[in-house]
N, C-alpha and C positions, 0 to 999 in steps of 0.2 A: 791080895795080893802084895809078890816080892818083888820088890823097886833097886834095881841093882846101877848103880853111878861109878863108873871110872874116872882115872885121872887121865885129862888129854894126853894124847902121846905125840902130837906135832909139836915141832920145836916151834918156841916164843908163841905161843897158843896158849893163853894164862885165863882162860875161862872156865866155869864147872858147869853143870847143866841142873845144879839145883841150888836153891839157897837157904838159908836156916825158916825161913816162913814156907815156904815148899815143902820141906819136910813136915814140916809142925803141922802140915794143912792135910796132909797123907797118912801120917801116921793117926791122927784124929779120926780119919775115917778109915781105920781099923788095917791099912797097909803096912808092911816091914819097909824100912831103907836102910838096903847096905849102901854106905860110899865108899870108896878106897881112898886107904891114908894118904894122907897129901893132896889129894884131890883140889880143893879151895886153896891151896895156899899163894899159886900165883894172883889168886882175884883177891887175896884177903881175907877170905873165908876160911879161920882153923878150924880142924877137925873137932875141937872142942868146943862152938859153936851150934854146929851140925847133931853132936852127937846131946848136948843140953836140950835138945827139941826132940830127941826120940830117933836120931840116926844110929844105926851102928855102923862104927867104924874098922875097917877092915883089912888087910896086910894088901888083899891083891880080890878082887871080885872076877878076876878073866880065868879063873881056874884053877 
């Protein structure tokens, strides 16, 4: 399954829909996880941390 995680678009909203442990679990189960670039910065989850556990960081996942 292909799973996309966009960055938040609301003002003053800093959460991201997934953390590294979630990415790792999904990847181990055979899923592909795409995370929009800078999606986790407001929540102190850098893209490198997500990439290290198997996410693909994309400039945009919204088309």
